[in-house]
C-alpha positions as CSV (number, residue, x, y, z in Angstrom):
1,M,9.6,10.7,32.9
2,A,8.2,10.9,29.2
3,K,7.6,14.4,27.9
4,K,4.2,15.8,26.5
5,F,5.1,16.4,22.8
6,S,2.9,19.6,21.9
7,A,5.5,20.8,25.8
8,L,8.7,20.2,23.6
9,R,7.3,22.1,20.5
10,A,6.1,25.3,22.6
11,K,9.3,25.6,23.0
12,M,10.9,25.3,19.9
13,S,12.0,28.4,17.7
14,P,9.8,29.3,15.4
15,D,12.4,29.1,12.9
16,A,13.1,25.1,14.2
17,R,8.9,24.3,13.9
18,A,9.2,25.4,10.7
19,R,11.6,23.4,9.9
20,A,10.6,20.7,11.6
21,E,6.9,20.5,9.7
22,A,8.6,21.1,6.2
23,R,10.3,17.6,7.2
24,T,7.7,16.0,7.7
25,R,5.3,16.9,4.9
26,A,8.5,15.6,2.9
27,M,7.9,11.9,4.5
28,I,5.0,11.8,4.1
29,R,4.7,12.6,0.5
30,D,7.6,10.0,0.0
31,L,6.2,7.1,1.6
32,A,5.9,3.7,0.4
33,L,2.4,2.2,0.5
34,S,2.9,0.1,3.5
35,E,4.4,2.8,5.4
36,I,0.8,5.1,4.8
37,R,-1.3,1.9,5.8
38,K,0.5,1.3,9.1
39,A,0.9,5.2,9.4
40,L,-3.0,4.8,9.0
41,D,-3.4,2.6,12.1
42,V,-4.7,-0.1,9.5
43,S,-3.1,-4.4,9.1
44,Q,-2.9,-5.9,6.4
45,V,-5.2,-7.9,7.2
46,D,-7.9,-5.4,7.5
47,L,-7.4,-3.7,4.5
48,A,-7.5,-7.3,2.9
49,K,-11.8,-7.5,3.9
50,L,-12.4,-3.7,3.3
51,M,-10.6,-4.4,-0.6
52,E,-12.4,-7.9,-0.6
53,V,-8.9,-9.8,-1.3
54,S,-7.2,-12.2,0.6
55,Q,-4.3,-10.5,2.5
56,A,-1.8,-12.4,0.9
57,S,-2.8,-10.6,-1.7
58,V,-2.0,-6.8,0.2
59,S,1.8,-8.0,1.2
60,K,2.2,-9.3,-2.7
61,L,0.2,-5.3,-3.9
62,E,2.6,-3.8,-1.1
63,S,5.8,-4.8,-2.5
64,R,4.9,-4.7,-6.8
65,E,6.8,-1.8,-8.4
66,D,4.2,-1.3,-11.1
67,L,0.7,-1.0,-10.3
68,H,-2.5,-0.3,-12.6
69,I,-4.3,2.4,-12.0
70,S,-7.2,0.8,-11.1
71,T,-5.2,-1.1,-8.0
72,L,-3.8,1.5,-6.0
73,A,-7.5,3.5,-6.3
74,A,-9.0,0.6,-4.9
75,Y,-6.0,0.3,-2.5
76,V,-6.4,4.1,-1.1
77,R,-10.2,3.9,-1.2
78,A,-9.6,1.1,1.5
79,L,-8.1,3.6,3.7
80,G,-9.9,5.8,3.2
81,G,-8.6,8.0,0.5
82,E,-9.0,9.4,-2.8
83,I,-6.1,8.6,-5.6
84,E,-5.3,12.7,-7.9
85,I,-2.8,12.4,-10.6
86,L,-0.8,15.5,-11.4
87,A,1.7,15.9,-14.3
88,H,4.5,18.3,-13.5
89,F,5.9,19.8,-17.1
90,P,9.6,22.0,-15.7
91,G,9.8,25.3,-17.4
92,R,6.2,25.7,-19.0
93,A,4.6,28.2,-17.2
94,A,5.6,31.7,-17.0
95,Q,8.8,32.6,-16.2
96,G,10.5,29.4,-16.7
97,G,8.5,27.9,-13.1
98,E,6.6,24.7,-13.1
99,E,3.4,23.7,-15.1
100,V,1.0,21.2,-13.3
101,V,-1.7,19.5,-14.9
102,R,-4.0,17.3,-13.3
103,L,-4.8,13.9,-15.3
104,R,-8.7,12.8,-15.1
105,P,-9.0,9.0,-14.2
106,F,-9.5,7.3,-17.7
107,G,-12.8,7.2,-18.4
108,E,-14.2,10.3,-16.3
109,K,-16.1,12.6,-18.1
110,R,-14.6,16.7,-18.7
111,V,-17.4,19.1,-15.9
112,T,-17.9,22.1,-18.2
113,A,-19.9,25.4,-17.0
C-alpha cells in the first residue's frame, strides 16, 4: 500500500529534511519553461489559449534558446507569475560578497518616495 508523503517526511531526521528541501529549491530554480508549465499542470493547448497564440507557437517558444523578455514575460504572466530580472556582481559587495541588483523592466519608471 502506498504511504503518504507526510508520513515518510515525518520519519526523516531534521538534517535529512533540510537537505531534501534544499535540493527541491535548487531543482525548482533550474526548470525549463516546459517543466514549469507541466509542474503547474497546464497543457500547451491551455497556455496557448491564455496567451492567444497557437499550440505550435507555445511549443516553439519552449524549445528556443533565446527569447525576447516581453515574450518570456507574457508566458510567465499567462501561468500566473511575474518576471523579475536580477543581475549578480560577484566580489562587488562588502567583504567580497555578491551584489545583486534588480533590473527594472524597460520603460518602467523609478518609484521615488
